CHARMM-style PDB file with segment names, atoms N, HN, CA, C and O in Angstrom:
ATOM      1  N   MET     1     -53.794 -53.560 -17.665  1.00  0.00      PROA
ATOM      2  CA  MET     1     -52.340 -53.607 -17.578  1.00  0.00      PROA
ATOM      3  C   MET     1     -51.754 -53.643 -18.984  1.00  0.00      PROA
ATOM      4  O   MET     1     -52.303 -54.277 -19.886  1.00  0.00      PROA
ATOM      5  N   ALA     2     -50.674 -52.978 -19.147  1.00  0.00      PROA
ATOM      6  HN  ALA     2     -50.228 -52.463 -18.415  1.00  0.00      PROA
ATOM      7  CA  ALA     2     -50.010 -52.902 -20.452  1.00  0.00      PROA
ATOM      8  C   ALA     2     -49.325 -54.224 -20.776  1.00  0.00      PROA
ATOM      9  O   ALA     2     -48.825 -54.915 -19.889  1.00  0.00      PROA
ATOM     10  N   THR     3     -49.313 -54.557 -22.049  1.00  0.00      PROA
ATOM     11  HN  THR     3     -49.720 -53.995 -22.770  1.00  0.00      PROA
ATOM     12  CA  THR     3     -48.609 -55.757 -22.473  1.00  0.00      PROA
ATOM     13  C   THR     3     -47.117 -55.455 -22.573  1.00  0.00      PROA
ATOM     14  O   THR     3     -46.703 -54.298 -22.632  1.00  0.00      PROA
ATOM     15  N   ASN     4     -46.330 -56.513 -22.591  1.00  0.00      PROA
ATOM     16  HN  ASN     4     -46.667 -57.453 -22.543  1.00  0.00      PROA
ATOM     17  CA  ASN     4     -44.880 -56.323 -22.696  1.00  0.00      PROA
ATOM     18  C   ASN     4     -44.503 -55.611 -23.981  1.00  0.00      PROA
ATOM     19  O   ASN     4     -43.576 -54.801 -23.987  1.00  0.00      PROA
ATOM     20  N   ALA     5     -45.206 -55.897 -25.070  1.00  0.00      PROA
ATOM     21  HN  ALA     5     -45.959 -56.555 -25.065  1.00  0.00      PROA
ATOM     22  CA  ALA     5     -44.896 -55.241 -26.349  1.00  0.00      PROA
ATOM     23  C   ALA     5     -45.123 -53.737 -26.265  1.00  0.00      PROA
ATOM     24  O   ALA     5     -44.324 -52.962 -26.789  1.00  0.00      PROA
ATOM     25  N   SER     6     -46.197 -53.318 -25.615  1.00  0.00      PROA
ATOM     26  HN  SER     6     -46.846 -53.948 -25.188  1.00  0.00      PROA
ATOM     27  CA  SER     6     -46.452 -51.878 -25.504  1.00  0.00      PROA
ATOM     28  C   SER     6     -45.462 -51.212 -24.554  1.00  0.00      PROA
ATOM     29  O   SER     6     -45.096 -50.055 -24.756  1.00  0.00      PROA
ATOM     30  N   ILE     7     -45.028 -51.926 -23.528  1.00  0.00      PROA
ATOM     31  HN  ILE     7     -45.326 -52.867 -23.364  1.00  0.00      PROA
ATOM     32  CA  ILE     7     -44.008 -51.395 -22.619  1.00  0.00      PROA
ATOM     33  C   ILE     7     -42.709 -51.172 -23.387  1.00  0.00      PROA
ATOM     34  O   ILE     7     -42.071 -50.129 -23.244  1.00  0.00      PROA
ATOM     35  N   ILE     8     -42.322 -52.143 -24.196  1.00  0.00      PROA
ATOM     36  HN  ILE     8     -42.841 -52.990 -24.313  1.00  0.00      PROA
ATOM     37  CA  ILE     8     -41.098 -52.035 -24.983  1.00  0.00      PROA
ATOM     38  C   ILE     8     -41.183 -50.863 -25.954  1.00  0.00      PROA
ATOM     39  O   ILE     8     -40.217 -50.119 -26.126  1.00  0.00      PROA
ATOM     40  N   GLN     9     -42.343 -50.700 -26.589  1.00  0.00      PROA
ATOM     41  HN  GLN     9     -43.128 -51.304 -26.450  1.00  0.00      PROA
ATOM     42  CA  GLN     9     -42.535 -49.609 -27.552  1.00  0.00      PROA
ATOM     43  C   GLN     9     -42.410 -48.246 -26.857  1.00  0.00      PROA
ATOM     44  O   GLN     9     -41.733 -47.352 -27.363  1.00  0.00      PROA
ATOM     45  N   VAL    10     -43.051 -48.093 -25.722  1.00  0.00      PROA
ATOM     46  HN  VAL    10     -43.601 -48.820 -25.311  1.00  0.00      PROA
ATOM     47  CA  VAL    10     -43.006 -46.825 -24.974  1.00  0.00      PROA
ATOM     48  C   VAL    10     -41.584 -46.510 -24.529  1.00  0.00      PROA
ATOM     49  O   VAL    10     -41.120 -45.380 -24.681  1.00  0.00      PROA
ATOM     50  N   LEU    11     -40.897 -47.498 -23.985  1.00  0.00      PROA
ATOM     51  HN  LEU    11     -41.274 -48.416 -23.862  1.00  0.00      PROA
ATOM     52  CA  LEU    11     -39.530 -47.253 -23.519  1.00  0.00      PROA
ATOM     53  C   LEU    11     -38.560 -47.049 -24.667  1.00  0.00      PROA
ATOM     54  O   LEU    11     -37.616 -46.271 -24.536  1.00  0.00      PROA
ATOM     55  N   GLY    12     -38.764 -47.721 -25.779  1.00  0.00      PROA
ATOM     56  HN  GLY    12     -39.531 -48.354 -25.885  1.00  0.00      PROA
ATOM     57  CA  GLY    12     -37.921 -47.505 -26.944  1.00  0.00      PROA
ATOM     58  C   GLY    12     -38.023 -46.074 -27.437  1.00  0.00      PROA
ATOM     59  O   GLY    12     -37.015 -45.449 -27.766  1.00  0.00      PROA
ATOM     60  N   LYS    13     -39.243 -45.555 -27.487  1.00  0.00      PROA
ATOM     61  HN  LYS    13     -40.062 -46.062 -27.219  1.00  0.00      PROA
ATOM     62  CA  LYS    13     -39.448 -44.165 -27.900  1.00  0.00      PROA
ATOM     63  C   LYS    13     -38.857 -43.198 -26.879  1.00  0.00      PROA
ATOM     64  O   LYS    13     -38.280 -42.176 -27.249  1.00  0.00      PROA
ATOM     65  N   TYR    14     -39.001 -43.519 -25.606  1.00  0.00      PROA
ATOM     66  HN  TYR    14     -39.470 -44.350 -25.305  1.00  0.00      PROA
ATOM     67  CA  TYR    14     -38.462 -42.658 -24.552  1.00  0.00      PROA
ATOM     68  C   TYR    14     -36.932 -42.590 -24.638  1.00  0.00      PROA
ATOM     69  O   TYR    14     -36.351 -41.505 -24.611  1.00  0.00      PROA
ATOM     70  N   PHE    15     -36.291 -43.753 -24.740  1.00  0.00      PROA
ATOM     71  HN  PHE    15     -36.763 -44.635 -24.762  1.00  0.00      PROA
ATOM     72  CA  PHE    15     -34.828 -43.775 -24.840  1.00  0.00      PROA
ATOM     73  C   PHE    15     -34.353 -43.094 -26.116  1.00  0.00      PROA
ATOM     74  O   PHE    15     -33.344 -42.389 -26.106  1.00  0.00      PROA
ATOM     75  N   ALA    16     -35.072 -43.299 -27.211  1.00  0.00      PROA
ATOM     76  HN  ALA    16     -35.892 -43.872 -27.219  1.00  0.00      PROA
ATOM     77  CA  ALA    16     -34.693 -42.647 -28.471  1.00  0.00      PROA
ATOM     78  C   ALA    16     -34.784 -41.131 -28.341  1.00  0.00      PROA
ATOM     79  O   ALA    16     -33.942 -40.411 -28.878  1.00  0.00      PROA
ATOM     80  N   SER    17     -35.804 -40.642 -27.631  1.00  0.00      PROA
ATOM     81  HN  SER    17     -36.488 -41.227 -27.195  1.00  0.00      PROA
ATOM     82  CA  SER    17     -35.937 -39.195 -27.452  1.00  0.00      PROA
ATOM     83  C   SER    17     -34.832 -38.639 -26.558  1.00  0.00      PROA
ATOM     84  O   SER    17     -34.476 -37.465 -26.659  1.00  0.00      PROA
ATOM     85  N   LYS    18     -34.293 -39.487 -25.682  1.00  0.00      PROA
ATOM     86  HN  LYS    18     -34.583 -40.441 -25.600  1.00  0.00      PROA
ATOM     87  CA  LYS    18     -33.195 -39.073 -24.805  1.00  0.00      PROA
ATOM     88  C   LYS    18     -31.837 -39.196 -25.486  1.00  0.00      PROA
ATOM     89  O   LYS    18     -30.838 -38.699 -24.968  1.00  0.00      PROA
ATOM     90  N   GLY    19     -31.793 -39.849 -26.633  1.00  0.00      PROA
ATOM     91  HN  GLY    19     -32.605 -40.253 -27.054  1.00  0.00      PROA
ATOM     92  CA  GLY    19     -30.535 -39.981 -27.363  1.00  0.00      PROA
ATOM     93  C   GLY    19     -29.760 -41.245 -27.061  1.00  0.00      PROA
ATOM     94  O   GLY    19     -28.680 -41.443 -27.617  1.00  0.00      PROA
ATOM     95  N   GLY    20     -30.272 -42.102 -26.201  1.00  0.00      PROA
ATOM     96  HN  GLY    20     -31.149 -41.941 -25.749  1.00  0.00      PROA
ATOM     97  CA  GLY    20     -29.599 -43.362 -25.877  1.00  0.00      PROA
ATOM     98  C   GLY    20     -30.240 -44.027 -24.677  1.00  0.00      PROA
ATOM     99  O   GLY    20     -31.094 -43.446 -24.006  1.00  0.00      PROA
ATOM    100  N   VAL    21     -29.817 -45.251 -24.418  1.00  0.00      PROA
ATOM    101  HN  VAL    21     -29.124 -45.723 -24.963  1.00  0.00      PROA
ATOM    102  CA  VAL    21     -30.379 -45.977 -23.284  1.00  0.00      PROA
ATOM    103  C   VAL    21     -29.806 -45.445 -21.982  1.00  0.00      PROA
ATOM    104  O   VAL    21     -28.740 -44.829 -21.959  1.00  0.00      PROA
ATOM    105  N   MET    22     -30.524 -45.691 -20.911  1.00  0.00      PROA
ATOM    106  HN  MET    22     -31.389 -46.192 -20.930  1.00  0.00      PROA
ATOM    107  CA  MET    22     -30.108 -45.249 -19.578  1.00  0.00      PROA
ATOM    108  C   MET    22     -29.822 -46.472 -18.719  1.00  0.00      PROA
ATOM    109  O   MET    22     -30.332 -47.562 -18.978  1.00  0.00      PROA
ATOM    110  N   SER    23     -29.016 -46.281 -17.714  1.00  0.00      PROA
ATOM    111  HN  SER    23     -28.602 -45.395 -17.504  1.00  0.00      PROA
ATOM    112  CA  SER    23     -28.846 -47.343 -16.731  1.00  0.00      PROA
ATOM    113  C   SER    23     -30.104 -47.375 -15.859  1.00  0.00      PROA
ATOM    114  O   SER    23     -30.914 -46.448 -15.891  1.00  0.00      PROA
ATOM    115  N   TYR    24     -30.257 -48.435 -15.090  1.00  0.00      PROA
ATOM    116  HN  TYR    24     -29.599 -49.187 -15.063  1.00  0.00      PROA
ATOM    117  CA  TYR    24     -31.428 -48.546 -14.228  1.00  0.00      PROA
ATOM    118  C   TYR    24     -31.493 -47.388 -13.240  1.00  0.00      PROA
ATOM    119  O   TYR    24     -32.565 -46.832 -13.000  1.00  0.00      PROA
ATOM    120  N   VAL    25     -30.362 -47.027 -12.674  1.00  0.00      PROA
ATOM    121  HN  VAL    25     -29.491 -47.478 -12.869  1.00  0.00      PROA
ATOM    122  CA  VAL    25     -30.325 -45.942 -11.685  1.00  0.00      PROA
ATOM    123  C   VAL    25     -30.708 -44.614 -12.331  1.00  0.00      PROA
ATOM    124  O   VAL    25     -31.458 -43.835 -11.744  1.00  0.00      PROA
ATOM    125  N   GLU    26     -30.199 -44.350 -13.533  1.00  0.00      PROA
ATOM    126  HN  GLU    26     -29.589 -44.983 -14.009  1.00  0.00      PROA
ATOM    127  CA  GLU    26     -30.553 -43.117 -14.241  1.00  0.00      PROA
ATOM    128  C   GLU    26     -32.056 -43.079 -14.531  1.00  0.00      PROA
ATOM    129  O   GLU    26     -32.706 -42.049 -14.355  1.00  0.00      PROA
ATOM    130  N   TYR    27     -32.593 -44.205 -14.973  1.00  0.00      PROA
ATOM    131  HN  TYR    27     -32.065 -45.042 -15.116  1.00  0.00      PROA
ATOM    132  CA  TYR    27     -34.024 -44.268 -15.278  1.00  0.00      PROA
ATOM    133  C   TYR    27     -34.857 -44.085 -14.013  1.00  0.00      PROA
ATOM    134  O   TYR    27     -35.843 -43.348 -14.011  1.00  0.00      PROA
ATOM    135  N   ARG    28     -34.459 -44.753 -12.952  1.00  0.00      PROA
ATOM    136  HN  ARG    28     -33.658 -45.352 -12.953  1.00  0.00      PROA
ATOM    137  CA  ARG    28     -35.185 -44.658 -11.682  1.00  0.00      PROA
ATOM    138  C   ARG    28     -35.231 -43.224 -11.169  1.00  0.00      PROA
ATOM    139  O   ARG    28     -36.236 -42.797 -10.602  1.00  0.00      PROA
ATOM    140  N   ASP    29     -34.146 -42.481 -11.366  1.00  0.00      PROA
ATOM    141  HN  ASP    29     -33.328 -42.828 -11.826  1.00  0.00      PROA
ATOM    142  CA  ASP    29     -34.062 -41.115 -10.865  1.00  0.00      PROA
ATOM    143  C   ASP    29     -34.636 -40.077 -11.826  1.00  0.00      PROA
ATOM    144  O   ASP    29     -34.745 -38.903 -11.471  1.00  0.00      PROA
ATOM    145  N   ALA    30     -35.003 -40.494 -13.038  1.00  0.00      PROA
ATOM    146  HN  ALA    30     -34.915 -41.447 -13.327  1.00  0.00      PROA
ATOM    147  CA  ALA    30     -35.536 -39.555 -14.028  1.00  0.00      PROA
ATOM    148  C   ALA    30     -36.922 -39.071 -13.612  1.00  0.00      PROA
ATOM    149  O   ALA    30     -37.776 -39.860 -13.207  1.00  0.00      PROA
ATOM    150  N   GLU    31     -37.125 -37.776 -13.717  1.00  0.00      PROA
ATOM    151  HN  GLU    31     -36.432 -37.134 -14.046  1.00  0.00      PROA
ATOM    152  CA  GLU    31     -38.412 -37.175 -13.350  1.00  0.00      PROA
ATOM    153  C   GLU    31     -39.493 -37.456 -14.389  1.00  0.00      PROA
ATOM    154  O   GLU    31     -40.677 -37.491 -14.054  1.00  0.00      PROA
ATOM    155  N   ASP    32     -39.102 -37.654 -15.638  1.00  0.00      PROA
ATOM    156  HN  ASP    32     -38.140 -37.625 -15.911  1.00  0.00      PROA
ATOM    157  CA  ASP    32     -40.079 -37.806 -16.715  1.00  0.00      PROA
ATOM    158  C   ASP    32     -40.211 -39.245 -17.227  1.00  0.00      PROA
ATOM    159  O   ASP    32     -40.662 -39.459 -18.352  1.00  0.00      PROA
ATOM    160  N   ALA    33     -39.825 -40.220 -16.421  1.00  0.00      PROA
ATOM    161  HN  ALA    33     -39.459 -40.047 -15.507  1.00  0.00      PROA
ATOM    162  CA  ALA    33     -39.913 -41.622 -16.826  1.00  0.00      PROA
ATOM    163  C   ALA    33     -41.379 -41.996 -17.073  1.00  0.00      PROA
ATOM    164  O   ALA    33     -42.230 -41.730 -16.224  1.00  0.00      PROA
ATOM    165  N   PRO    34     -41.687 -42.610 -18.228  1.00  0.00      PROA
ATOM    166  CA  PRO    34     -43.073 -42.894 -18.578  1.00  0.00      PROA
ATOM    167  C   PRO    34     -43.703 -44.043 -17.783  1.00  0.00      PROA
ATOM    168  O   PRO    34     -44.922 -44.084 -17.618  1.00  0.00      PROA
ATOM    169  N   ILE    35     -42.883 -44.968 -17.293  1.00  0.00      PROA
ATOM    170  HN  ILE    35     -41.893 -44.934 -17.427  1.00  0.00      PROA
ATOM    171  CA  ILE    35     -43.389 -46.121 -16.551  1.00  0.00      PROA
ATOM    172  C   ILE    35     -42.551 -46.272 -15.293  1.00  0.00      PROA
ATOM    173  O   ILE    35     -41.326 -46.155 -15.333  1.00  0.00      PROA
ATOM    174  N   ARG    36     -43.213 -46.530 -14.186  1.00  0.00      PROA
ATOM    175  HN  ARG    36     -44.208 -46.625 -14.154  1.00  0.00      PROA
ATOM    176  CA  ARG    36     -42.482 -46.675 -12.929  1.00  0.00      PROA
ATOM    177  C   ARG    36     -41.548 -47.885 -12.986  1.00  0.00      PROA
ATOM    178  O   ARG    36     -41.907 -48.922 -13.544  1.00  0.00      PROA
ATOM    179  N   PRO    37     -40.361 -47.753 -12.416  1.00  0.00      PROA
ATOM    180  CA  PRO    37     -39.389 -48.845 -12.459  1.00  0.00      PROA
ATOM    181  C   PRO    37     -39.898 -50.161 -11.856  1.00  0.00      PROA
ATOM    182  O   PRO    37     -39.574 -51.234 -12.366  1.00  0.00      PROA
ATOM    183  N   VAL    38     -40.672 -50.095 -10.803  1.00  0.00      PROA
ATOM    184  HN  VAL    38     -40.936 -49.223 -10.389  1.00  0.00      PROA
ATOM    185  CA  VAL    38     -41.173 -51.315 -10.164  1.00  0.00      PROA
ATOM    186  C   VAL    38     -42.110 -52.071 -11.114  1.00  0.00      PROA
ATOM    187  O   VAL    38     -42.132 -53.302 -11.102  1.00  0.00      PROA
ATOM    188  N   VAL    39     -42.868 -51.365 -11.920  1.00  0.00      PROA
ATOM    189  HN  VAL    39     -42.851 -50.365 -11.929  1.00  0.00      PROA
ATOM    190  CA  VAL    39     -43.739 -52.001 -12.900  1.00  0.00      PROA
ATOM    191  C   VAL    39     -42.896 -52.712 -13.951  1.00  0.00      PROA
ATOM    192  O   VAL    39     -43.224 -53.822 -14.372  1.00  0.00      PROA
ATOM    193  N   LEU    40     -41.817 -52.075 -14.372  1.00  0.00      PROA
ATOM    194  HN  LEU    40     -41.551 -51.173 -14.030  1.00  0.00      PROA
ATOM    195  CA  LEU    40     -40.928 -52.696 -15.358  1.00  0.00      PROA
ATOM    196  C   LEU    40     -40.305 -53.973 -14.821  1.00  0.00      PROA
ATOM    197  O   LEU    40     -40.240 -54.981 -15.524  1.00  0.00      PROA
ATOM    198  N   LYS    41     -39.852 -53.934 -13.589  1.00  0.00      PROA
ATOM    199  HN  LYS    41     -39.904 -53.115 -13.017  1.00  0.00      PROA
ATOM    200  CA  LYS    41     -39.237 -55.126 -12.992  1.00  0.00      PROA
ATOM    201  C   LYS    41     -40.226 -56.279 -12.917  1.00  0.00      PROA
ATOM    202  O   LYS    41     -39.860 -57.426 -13.178  1.00  0.00      PROA
ATOM    203  N   ARG    42     -41.467 -55.990 -12.566  1.00  0.00      PROA
ATOM    204  HN  ARG    42     -41.764 -55.059 -12.354  1.00  0.00      PROA
ATOM    205  CA  ARG    42     -42.480 -57.048 -12.468  1.00  0.00      PROA
ATOM    206  C   ARG    42     -42.871 -57.603 -13.822  1.00  0.00      PROA
ATOM    207  O   ARG    42     -43.047 -58.812 -13.974  1.00  0.00      PROA
ATOM    208  N   ALA    43     -43.009 -56.732 -14.805  1.00  0.00      PROA
ATOM    209  HN  ALA    43     -42.866 -55.750 -14.682  1.00  0.00      PROA
ATOM    210  CA  ALA    43     -43.488 -57.155 -16.116  1.00  0.00      PROA
ATOM    211  C   ALA    43     -42.399 -57.798 -16.969  1.00  0.00      PROA
ATOM    212  O   ALA    43     -42.649 -58.809 -17.626  1.00  0.00      PROA
ATOM    213  N   ILE    44     -41.201 -57.231 -16.969  1.00  0.00      PROA
ATOM    214  HN  ILE    44     -40.998 -56.410 -16.436  1.00  0.00      PROA
ATOM    215  CA  ILE    44     -40.142 -57.660 -17.884  1.00  0.00      PROA
ATOM    216  C   ILE    44     -39.082 -58.509 -17.188  1.00  0.00      PROA
ATOM    217  O   ILE    44     -38.630 -59.517 -17.730  1.00  0.00      PROA
ATOM    218  N   GLY    45     -38.693 -58.102 -16.003  1.00  0.00      PROA
ATOM    219  HN  GLY    45     -39.059 -57.282 -15.562  1.00  0.00      PROA
ATOM    220  CA  GLY    45     -37.618 -58.790 -15.308  1.00  0.00      PROA
ATOM    221  C   GLY    45     -36.390 -57.909 -15.216  1.00  0.00      PROA
ATOM    222  O   GLY    45     -36.509 -56.698 -15.032  1.00  0.00      PROA
ATOM    223  N   PRO    46     -35.204 -58.504 -15.342  1.00  0.00      PROA
ATOM    224  CA  PRO    46     -33.962 -57.732 -15.191  1.00  0.00      PROA
ATOM    225  C   PRO    46     -33.811 -56.627 -16.236  1.00  0.00      PROA
ATOM    226  O   PRO    46     -34.332 -56.728 -17.347  1.00  0.00      PROA
ATOM    227  N   TRP    47     -33.096 -55.582 -15.861  1.00  0.00      PROA
ATOM    228  HN  TRP    47     -32.673 -55.500 -14.958  1.00  0.00      PROA
ATOM    229  CA  TRP    47     -32.884 -54.426 -16.727  1.00  0.00      PROA
ATOM    230  C   TRP    47     -32.175 -54.828 -18.016  1.00  0.00      PROA
ATOM    231  O   TRP    47     -32.489 -54.293 -19.079  1.00  0.00      PROA
ATOM    232  N   THR    48     -31.233 -55.752 -17.944  1.00  0.00      PROA
ATOM    233  HN  THR    48     -30.978 -56.186 -17.080  1.00  0.00      PROA
ATOM    234  CA  THR    48     -30.511 -56.187 -19.135  1.00  0.00      PROA
ATOM    235  C   THR    48     -31.448 -56.875 -20.131  1.00  0.00      PROA
ATOM    236  O   THR    48     -31.274 -56.737 -21.341  1.00  0.00      PROA
ATOM    237  N   ARG    49     -32.420 -57.600 -19.638  1.00  0.00      PROA
ATOM    238  HN  ARG    49     -32.562 -57.712 -18.654  1.00  0.00      PROA
ATOM    239  CA  ARG    49     -33.406 -58.227 -20.531  1.00  0.00      PROA
ATOM    240  C   ARG    49     -34.247 -57.160 -21.213  1.00  0.00      PROA
ATOM    241  O   ARG    49     -34.532 -57.263 -22.407  1.00  0.00      PROA
ATOM    242  N   LEU    50     -34.640 -56.152 -20.476  1.00  0.00      PROA
ATOM    243  HN  LEU    50     -34.408 -56.069 -19.507  1.00  0.00      PROA
ATOM    244  CA  LEU    50     -35.403 -55.050 -21.046  1.00  0.00      PROA
ATOM    245  C   LEU    50     -34.628 -54.383 -22.173  1.00  0.00      PROA
ATOM    246  O   LEU    50     -35.183 -54.126 -23.241  1.00  0.00      PROA
ATOM    247  N   LEU    51     -33.352 -54.102 -21.941  1.00  0.00      PROA
ATOM    248  HN  LEU    51     -32.902 -54.310 -21.073  1.00  0.00      PROA
ATOM    249  CA  LEU    51     -32.534 -53.456 -22.966  1.00  0.00      PROA
ATOM    250  C   LEU    51     -32.371 -54.349 -24.198  1.00  0.00      PROA
ATOM    251  O   LEU    51     -32.337 -53.854 -25.324  1.00  0.00      PROA
ATOM    252  N   ALA    52     -32.272 -55.647 -23.986  1.00  0.00      PROA
ATOM    253  HN  ALA    52     -32.299 -56.050 -23.071  1.00  0.00      PROA
ATOM    254  CA  ALA    52     -32.173 -56.574 -25.112  1.00  0.00      PROA
ATOM    255  C   ALA    52     -33.465 -56.591 -25.924  1.00  0.00      PROA
ATOM    256  O   ALA    52     -33.423 -56.675 -27.151  1.00  0.00      PROA
ATOM    257  N   LEU    53     -34.599 -56.514 -25.256  1.00  0.00      PROA
ATOM    258  HN  LEU    53     -34.632 -56.446 -24.259  1.00  0.00      PROA
ATOM    259  CA  LEU    53     -35.891 -56.503 -25.947  1.00  0.00      PROA
ATOM    260  C   LEU    53     -36.102 -55.207 -26.726  1.00  0.00      PROA
ATOM    261  O   LEU    53     -36.710 -55.216 -27.797  1.00  0.00      PROA
ATOM    262  N   ILE    54     -35.609 -54.108 -26.198  1.00  0.00      PROA
ATOM    263  HN  ILE    54     -35.115 -54.100 -25.328  1.00  0.00      PROA
ATOM    264  CA  ILE    54     -35.740 -52.820 -26.892  1.00  0.00      PROA
ATOM    265  C   ILE    54     -34.917 -52.835 -28.169  1.00  0.00      PROA
ATOM    266  O   ILE    54     -35.391 -52.384 -29.213  1.00  0.00      PROA
ATOM    267  N   GLY    55     -33.711 -53.337 -28.106  1.00  0.00      PROA
ATOM    268  HN  GLY    55     -33.327 -53.704 -27.259  1.00  0.00      PROA
ATOM    269  CA  GLY    55     -32.873 -53.461 -29.292  1.00  0.00      PROA
ATOM    270  C   GLY    55     -32.365 -52.131 -29.812  1.00  0.00      PROA
ATOM    271  O   GLY    55     -32.022 -51.236 -29.039  1.00  0.00      PROA
ATOM    272  N   ASP    56     -32.319 -52.011 -31.141  1.00  0.00      PROA
ATOM    273  HN  ASP    56     -32.597 -52.738 -31.769  1.00  0.00      PROA
ATOM    274  CA  ASP    56     -31.761 -50.851 -31.825  1.00  0.00      PROA
ATOM    275  C   ASP    56     -32.718 -49.661 -31.725  1.00  0.00      PROA
ATOM    276  O   ASP    56     -33.887 -49.768 -32.094  1.00  0.00      PROA
ATOM    277  N   LEU    57     -32.224 -48.541 -31.231  1.00  0.00      PROA
ATOM    278  HN  LEU    57     -31.274 -48.454 -30.931  1.00  0.00      PROA
ATOM    279  CA  LEU    57     -33.076 -47.362 -31.041  1.00  0.00      PROA
ATOM    280  C   LEU    57     -33.497 -46.705 -32.343  1.00  0.00      PROA
ATOM    281  O   LEU    57     -34.461 -45.940 -32.359  1.00  0.00      PROA
ATOM    282  N   SER    58     -32.804 -46.983 -33.425  1.00  0.00      PROA
ATOM    283  HN  SER    58     -32.021 -47.604 -33.413  1.00  0.00      PROA
ATOM    284  CA  SER    58     -33.153 -46.337 -34.693  1.00  0.00      PROA
ATOM    285  C   SER    58     -34.491 -46.817 -35.246  1.00  0.00      PROA
ATOM    286  O   SER    58     -35.024 -46.203 -36.170  1.00  0.00      PROA
ATOM    287  N   GLN    59     -35.038 -47.886 -34.708  1.00  0.00      PROA
ATOM    288  HN  GLN    59     -34.605 -48.385 -33.957  1.00  0.00      PROA
ATOM    289  CA  GLN    59     -36.321 -48.383 -35.186  1.00  0.00      PROA
ATOM    290  C   GLN    59     -37.512 -47.613 -34.597  1.00  0.00      PROA
ATOM    291  O   GLN    59     -38.651 -47.809 -35.023  1.00  0.00      PROA
ATOM    292  N   TYR    60     -37.255 -46.762 -33.647  1.00  0.00      PROA
ATOM    293  HN  TYR    60     -36.330 -46.603 -33.301  1.00  0.00      PROA
ATOM    294  CA  TYR    60     -38.325 -45.995 -33.021  1.00  0.00      PROA
ATOM    295  C   TYR    60     -38.414 -44.610 -33.655  1.00  0.00      PROA
ATOM    296  O   TYR    60     -37.390 -44.017 -33.992  1.00  0.00      PROA
ATOM    297  N   GLU    61     -39.603 -44.103 -33.815  1.00  0.00      PROA
ATOM    298  HN  GLU    61     -40.435 -44.585 -33.541  1.00  0.00      PROA
ATOM    299  CA  GLU    61     -39.863 -42.867 -34.551  1.00  0.00      PROA
ATOM    300  C   GLU    61     -39.120 -41.656 -33.998  1.00  0.00      PROA
ATOM    301  O   GLU    61     -38.607 -40.846 -34.770  1.00  0.00      PROA
ATOM    302  N   GLU    62     -39.055 -41.519 -32.701  1.00  0.00      PROA
ATOM    303  HN  GLU    62     -39.472 -42.176 -32.074  1.00  0.00      PROA
ATOM    304  CA  GLU    62     -38.466 -40.328 -32.098  1.00  0.00      PROA
ATOM    305  C   GLU    62     -36.949 -40.344 -32.064  1.00  0.00      PROA
ATOM    306  O   GLU    62     -36.339 -39.464 -31.457  1.00  0.00      PROA
ATOM    307  N   ALA    63     -36.328 -41.326 -32.701  1.00  0.00      PROA
ATOM    308  HN  ALA    63     -36.823 -42.041 -33.194  1.00  0.00      PROA
ATOM    309  CA  ALA    63     -34.870 -41.400 -32.666  1.00  0.00      PROA
ATOM    310  C   ALA    63     -34.272 -40.203 -33.391  1.00  0.00      PROA
ATOM    311  O   ALA    63     -34.653 -39.921 -34.528  1.00  0.00      PROA
ATOM    312  N   PRO    64     -33.343 -39.495 -32.757  1.00  0.00      PROA
ATOM    313  CA  PRO    64     -32.680 -38.379 -33.428  1.00  0.00      PROA
ATOM    314  C   PRO    64     -31.898 -38.891 -34.642  1.00  0.00      PROA
ATOM    315  O   PRO    64     -31.526 -40.063 -34.695  1.00  0.00      PROA
ATOM    316  N   GLU    65     -31.655 -38.022 -35.601  1.00  0.00      PROA
ATOM    317  HN  GLU    65     -31.957 -37.070 -35.558  1.00  0.00      PROA
ATOM    318  CA  GLU    65     -30.980 -38.415 -36.828  1.00  0.00      PROA
ATOM    319  C   GLU    65     -29.572 -38.965 -36.579  1.00  0.00      PROA
ATOM    320  O   GLU    65     -29.136 -39.873 -37.287  1.00  0.00      PROA
ATOM    321  N   ASP    66     -28.856 -38.428 -35.583  1.00  0.00      PROA
ATOM    322  HN  ASP    66     -29.210 -37.690 -35.008  1.00  0.00      PROA
ATOM    323  CA  ASP    66     -27.503 -38.919 -35.342  1.00  0.00      PROA
ATOM    324  C   ASP    66     -27.510 -40.364 -34.833  1.00  0.00      PROA
ATOM    325  O   ASP    66     -26.569 -41.111 -35.102  1.00  0.00      PROA
ATOM    326  N   VAL    67     -28.565 -40.772 -34.094  1.00  0.00      PROA
ATOM    327  HN  VAL    67     -29.329 -40.165 -33.875  1.00  0.00      PROA
ATOM    328  CA  VAL    67     -28.678 -42.164 -33.652  1.00  0.00      PROA
ATOM    329  C   VAL    67     -28.968 -43.054 -34.840  1.00  0.00      PROA
ATOM    330  O   VAL    67     -28.407 -44.144 -34.949  1.00  0.00      PROA
ATOM    331  N   LYS    68     -29.845 -42.602 -35.741  1.00  0.00      PROA
ATOM    332  HN  LYS    68     -30.300 -41.717 -35.652  1.00  0.00      PROA
ATOM    333  CA  LYS    68     -30.178 -43.394 -36.926  1.00  0.00      PROA
ATOM    334  C   LYS    68     -28.967 -43.572 -37.837  1.00  0.00      PROA
ATOM    335  O   LYS    68     -28.797 -44.636 -38.432  1.00  0.00      PROA
ATOM    336  N   LYS    69     -28.126 -42.547 -37.955  1.00  0.00      PROA
ATOM    337  HN  LYS    69     -28.265 -41.682 -37.471  1.00  0.00      PROA
ATOM    338  CA  LYS    69     -26.983 -42.610 -38.858  1.00  0.00      PROA
ATOM    339  C   LYS    69     -25.894 -43.547 -38.343  1.00  0.00      PROA
ATOM    340  O   LYS    69     -25.190 -44.166 -39.141  1.00  0.00      PROA
ATOM    341  N   THR    70     -25.745 -43.660 -37.034  1.00  0.00      PROA
ATOM    342  HN  THR    70     -26.317 -43.157 -36.386  1.00  0.00      PROA
ATOM    343  CA  THR    70     -24.675 -44.501 -36.487  1.00  0.00      PROA
ATOM    344  C   THR    70     -24.940 -45.970 -36.733  1.00  0.00      PROA
ATOM    345  O   THR    70     -23.992 -46.754 -36.765  1.00  0.00      PROA
ATOM    346  N   LYS    71     -26.175 -46.375 -36.907  1.00  0.00      PROA
ATOM    347  HN  LYS    71     -26.945 -45.738 -36.881  1.00  0.00      PROA
ATOM    348  CA  LYS    71     -26.512 -47.776 -37.113  1.00  0.00      PROA
ATOM    349  C   LYS    71     -26.647 -48.139 -38.569  1.00  0.00      PROA
ATOM    350  O   LYS    71     -26.806 -49.319 -38.880  1.00  0.00      PROA
ATOM    351  N   SER    72     -26.592 -47.194 -39.472  1.00  0.00      PROA
ATOM    352  HN  SER    72     -26.463 -46.235 -39.220  1.00  0.00      PROA
ATOM    353  CA  SER    72     -26.769 -47.473 -40.902  1.00  0.00      PROA
ATOM    354  C   SER    72     -25.523 -48.021 -41.533  1.00  0.00      PROA
ATOM    355  OT1 SER    72     -25.511 -48.306 -42.731  1.00  0.00      PROA
TER     356      SER     72
END
């Protein structure tokens, strides 16, 4: 089973590649979601906690340049 830190890293990169965070419903309906939503709920808890743990998207490698510039 993946640790919470690796889950956060994977989702941070995923959201950065999408250009921003998604709501739970958007993530649940996404065809290319890297981790099933039910696994996230069990491992992390509420969606708002997950988003707080992910934090600033500019810290992830796949963040587009426009996301990195808005936080600088």
